[in-house]
C-alpha positions, 0 to 999 in steps of 0.5 A: 154389659155385667155390671156392679157392685151396688150396695145397699143404700139402706140397712136396717137391723132387726131389734133382737139386739142379735144383728147388728152394725160391727167393724170387724179386726184383724191382722191389722185390717178393719171390715165395716159391715152387718153383725151376726152374733154367735148362735142366734136364739131364733131367726134374725133380719137385716133389711137391706134396700137396694136402689135400682138404675133407671137402665138394668146391665145385662146378664143375671142379677146375683146377690154377692154375700162376703163374710168374715169370722175368727172362727176355727169352726161352725156354720152360719144360714142365710136366706135371702127374702126379697121382692121388687118394688115399682115407685111408679106402680104405686107399689109399697115396700111395708107390705110387698111379699118377700119370696124367698131365695132358698138358704145359703151355708156358709163353713167355717174349718181350721186354719181358716179363721178371718178367711173370707166366705163368698157365697153367691145367689141368683135372684130369680124370685121375682123381676127387676124393675130398671129405676126400681128398689130391691127390697130385701130381708137377709134372713140368717136362720137359727136352724142349724146355726152353729158359727158361736162366734160373731160374724161380719157380713157385707152384701151388694149386687152384680150382674153376670 
């Protein structure tokens, strides 16, 4: 049976000041999330951790990203780099190499300001460990980033 959503147990921005906790307000609604400045000057990272359940759901694990921006044009680029940590095996979350899943591009166009953009990334760079942890660097890539306004991101895992 598929499962999720599983939200991060920890979300820490890099020290650049270009990624930050944010609340997006539009049309009387609000969304808290992972903020990214419009036009980052270099690759910027949100460091995420997901605590996995003792028994993993069946299906393929996916990272789902939901992003909103008050923009009529532009593109944002993100590359999740992650690994699975098994604490019972003595794995070290601080030194473990993160494996990239590849760049995903989300685009905005006129008439879609404040619409949700959705990306689903299969996490298959390595295997998950039941009861372990996924450590992830959600890398927002400056190269090719043309979104000129702040964006607000949600990230979670699902199995489908």
